C-alpha positions as CSV (number, residue, x, y, z in Angstrom):
1,X,121.5,222.3,67.3
2,X,123.8,222.4,64.3
3,X,122.1,222.4,60.9
4,X,123.2,219.7,58.5
5,X,122.2,220.4,55.0
6,X,122.2,216.7,54.1
7,X,119.0,216.6,56.2
8,X,117.3,218.8,53.6
9,X,117.6,216.8,50.5
10,X,114.5,214.7,50.5
11,X,113.1,216.2,47.3
12,X,109.6,215.5,48.5
13,X,106.9,216.8,46.1
14,X,104.1,218.9,47.5
15,X,101.1,216.5,47.3
16,X,98.4,218.6,48.9
17,X,96.5,221.5,47.3
18,X,99.3,223.9,46.5
19,X,97.1,226.7,45.1
20,X,94.7,226.6,48.1
21,X,97.5,226.4,50.6
22,X,99.4,229.2,49.0
23,X,96.3,231.5,48.9
24,X,95.6,230.8,52.6
25,X,99.2,231.6,53.6
26,X,99.2,234.8,51.5
27,X,96.0,235.9,53.2
28,X,97.5,235.2,56.6
29,X,100.7,237.1,55.6
30,X,98.6,240.1,54.4
31,X,96.9,240.3,57.8
32,X,100.3,240.1,59.6
33,X,101.6,243.0,57.5
34,X,98.6,245.0,58.6
35,X,99.3,244.1,62.2
36,X,102.9,245.3,61.8
37,X,101.7,248.5,60.4
38,X,99.0,249.1,63.1
39,X,101.3,248.3,66.0
40,X,104.4,250.0,64.5
41,X,106.5,246.8,64.5
42,X,109.5,246.1,62.3
43,X,110.7,242.9,60.7
44,X,113.7,241.8,58.6
45,X,113.5,238.7,56.5
46,X,116.7,237.3,55.1
47,X,116.9,234.8,52.2
48,X,120.1,233.0,51.6
49,X,120.8,229.8,49.6
50,X,122.4,228.4,46.5
51,X,122.2,230.0,43.1
52,X,119.0,228.8,41.5
53,X,117.6,227.6,44.8
54,X,114.3,229.6,44.3
55,X,114.9,232.6,46.5
56,X,113.3,235.0,44.0
57,X,110.2,232.8,43.5
58,X,109.7,232.5,47.2
59,X,110.0,236.2,47.7
60,X,107.6,236.9,44.9
61,X,104.9,234.7,46.5
62,X,105.7,236.0,50.0
63,X,105.0,239.6,49.1
64,X,102.2,239.0,46.6
65,X,99.4,240.3,48.8
66,X,101.4,242.9,50.8
67,X,100.8,246.6,50.5
68,X,103.9,247.8,48.5
69,X,104.1,251.0,50.5
70,X,105.2,249.2,53.7
71,X,107.7,246.7,52.6
72,X,110.8,246.7,50.4
73,X,112.9,244.0,48.8
74,X,116.6,244.5,48.6
75,X,118.5,242.4,46.1
76,X,122.1,242.4,47.4
77,X,124.9,242.3,44.9
78,X,128.6,243.1,45.2
79,X,129.2,246.3,47.2
80,X,129.9,249.6,45.4
81,X,133.1,251.5,45.8
82,X,131.3,253.8,48.3
83,X,130.2,250.8,50.3
84,X,133.6,249.1,50.2
85,X,135.0,252.3,51.8
86,X,132.9,251.7,54.9
87,X,132.3,248.8,57.4
88,X,130.6,245.9,55.6
89,X,127.4,246.3,57.6
90,X,127.0,250.0,56.7
91,X,125.0,249.3,53.6
92,X,122.6,247.1,55.6
93,X,122.1,249.7,58.4
94,X,120.9,252.1,55.7
95,X,118.3,249.6,54.5
96,X,116.7,248.7,57.9
97,X,113.0,249.2,58.0
98,X,111.1,252.0,59.7
99,X,108.4,251.3,62.3
100,X,105.5,249.4,60.7
101,X,107.6,248.2,57.8
102,X,109.2,245.0,56.7
103,X,112.5,244.6,54.8
104,X,113.2,241.5,52.7
105,X,116.9,240.8,51.8
106,X,117.6,238.6,48.8
107,X,121.1,237.7,50.1
108,X,122.5,239.7,52.9
109,X,125.3,240.5,55.3
110,X,126.1,236.8,55.3
111,X,128.0,237.4,52.2
112,X,130.9,238.4,54.5
113,X,131.2,234.8,55.8
114,X,130.1,233.1,52.5
115,X,131.1,234.5,49.1
116,X,133.6,237.0,50.5
117,X,135.3,234.2,52.6
118,X,135.3,231.6,49.8
119,X,136.3,234.0,46.9
120,X,138.9,235.9,49.0
121,X,137.1,239.2,48.9
122,X,137.6,239.5,52.6
123,X,140.8,238.7,54.5
124,X,140.7,235.8,57.0
125,X,140.7,238.2,60.0
126,X,137.9,240.1,58.5
127,X,135.5,237.2,57.8
128,X,136.4,235.5,61.1
129,X,135.5,238.7,62.9
130,X,132.4,238.8,60.9
131,X,130.5,236.2,62.9
132,X,130.6,238.3,66.1
133,X,129.8,241.4,64.2
134,X,126.8,239.8,62.6
135,X,125.5,238.4,65.9
136,X,125.9,241.7,67.6
137,X,124.2,243.5,64.7
138,X,121.2,241.1,64.8
139,X,121.0,241.3,68.6
140,X,120.8,245.1,68.4
141,X,117.9,244.8,66.0
142,X,116.1,242.2,68.1
143,X,116.6,244.3,71.3
144,X,115.1,247.3,69.6
145,X,111.9,245.3,68.7
146,X,112.7,244.1,65.2
147,X,111.7,240.5,64.3
148,X,114.5,238.7,62.4
149,X,113.8,235.8,60.1
150,X,116.6,233.9,58.4
151,X,115.8,231.3,55.7
152,X,118.4,229.2,53.9
153,X,117.1,227.4,50.7
154,X,119.1,224.3,50.0
155,X,119.2,222.2,46.8
156,X,121.5,219.4,45.7
157,X,124.1,219.7,43.0
158,X,122.0,217.6,40.7
159,X,119.0,219.9,41.1
160,X,121.0,223.0,40.7
161,X,122.5,221.7,37.5
162,X,119.0,221.0,36.2
163,X,117.9,224.5,36.9
164,X,121.0,226.1,35.5
165,X,120.5,224.1,32.3
166,X,116.9,225.2,32.0
167,X,117.9,228.8,32.3
168,X,120.4,228.5,29.5
169,X,117.8,226.8,27.3
170,X,115.2,229.4,27.8
171,X,116.2,232.8,26.1
172,X,113.9,234.7,28.5
173,X,115.6,233.2,31.6
174,X,119.2,233.6,30.6
175,X,119.3,236.9,32.4
176,X,119.0,235.0,35.6
177,X,122.4,233.2,35.2
178,X,126.0,234.3,34.7
179,X,129.6,233.4,35.1
180,X,129.4,233.8,38.9
181,X,127.0,230.8,39.1
182,X,129.6,228.5,37.5
183,X,132.5,229.9,39.5
184,X,130.4,229.3,42.7
185,X,129.4,225.8,41.5
186,X,133.0,224.8,41.1
187,X,133.7,225.5,44.7
188,X,130.6,223.8,46.2
189,X,132.7,222.0,48.9
190,X,134.3,225.2,50.0
191,X,130.8,226.8,50.3
192,X,129.5,223.8,52.2
193,X,132.2,224.2,54.7
194,X,131.6,228.0,55.0
195,X,127.8,227.3,55.4
196,X,128.4,224.8,58.1
197,X,130.4,227.2,60.1
198,X,127.9,230.0,59.4
199,X,125.1,227.9,60.9
200,X,127.2,226.9,63.8
201,X,128.3,230.4,64.7
202,X,125.2,232.5,63.9
203,X,122.2,230.3,64.7
204,X,121.2,232.3,67.8
205,X,118.1,232.3,70.0
206,X,117.2,235.9,68.8
207,X,117.9,235.1,65.1
208,X,117.7,231.4,64.4
209,X,118.2,229.9,61.0
210,X,115.5,228.0,59.2
211,X,116.8,225.6,56.5
212,X,114.4,224.5,53.8
213,X,114.6,221.6,51.4
214,X,114.1,223.6,48.1
215,X,114.5,220.7,45.7
216,X,110.8,220.8,45.0
217,X,109.8,224.4,44.3
218,X,106.2,224.2,45.5
219,X,107.1,222.5,48.7
220,X,109.9,225.0,49.3
221,X,107.6,228.0,48.8
222,X,105.0,226.7,51.2
223,X,107.6,225.9,53.8
224,X,109.2,229.4,53.4
225,X,106.0,231.3,53.7
226,X,104.8,229.2,56.6
227,X,108.2,229.8,58.4
228,X,107.9,233.5,57.9
229,X,104.2,233.7,59.0
230,X,104.9,231.6,62.1
231,X,107.7,233.8,63.3
232,X,106.0,237.1,62.4
233,X,102.9,236.0,64.2
234,X,104.9,235.2,67.3
235,X,106.2,238.8,67.7
236,X,103.3,241.0,66.8
237,X,99.9,241.5,68.5
238,X,97.1,240.2,66.4
239,X,94.4,242.3,68.1
240,X,93.5,245.5,66.2
241,X,94.2,248.8,68.0
242,X,91.2,250.7,69.5
243,X,89.6,253.4,67.5
244,X,91.0,256.8,68.2
245,X,88.3,258.7,70.1
246,X,89.0,261.9,68.3
247,X,88.7,260.2,64.9
248,X,85.4,258.6,66.1
249,X,84.1,262.0,67.1
250,X,85.0,263.7,63.8
251,X,83.7,260.7,61.8
252,X,80.4,260.7,63.6
253,X,80.0,264.4,63.0
254,X,80.8,264.0,59.3
255,X,79.0,260.8,58.6
256,X,76.1,260.9,61.1
257,X,74.9,257.9,63.2
């Protein structure tokens, strides 16, 4: 089913107990991270969305209770000269998680069919070829046992303008905005068209998109964390592994009965 971003503009406030629900979700996510570690499973979580949509805030709360040794967050910016000299997926291959680990991408390989398409950083044959290349890349990861989660945080132009204005007015938040935000804002319709085709071409059974109404920050964070938890839980055993007999023997000898 094609995702229509107009369906994610309700701006409904989170009216339940946000703090309690967030704490419960973070505890659930912490257990799921341990399950990935114990069972040597891998996961890749992709956050895409508009500038100022709240990707960073959602990631901060997603990882708050995770052991930092077994996950990594990758903020993806423009490729370096070394990265541009290779296939566009090369820099993402080098960041894929090891067994037991989770990788979180704040923006991702979808830049090929979004910003690189809209801003002309990729030729039309390159970004058109990108859909199949991305689907094959994600299928390879899924076939090798990696859980793929793709979230898109959507906000209206009105809400984006409000947040951009707040960033300008707060000296300690100005670092979060720049000229790129306004160049992208001016081409919103072009981005909407690119996003619509991205959803249509890359919403697959092995790596489906989850669109989130991010116009209310609290509601968006709860929705994002729940979407991640639900999908992680579907692909990792929740039973703890049995105690290693050798470890049990050595521990008994060292610690007694």
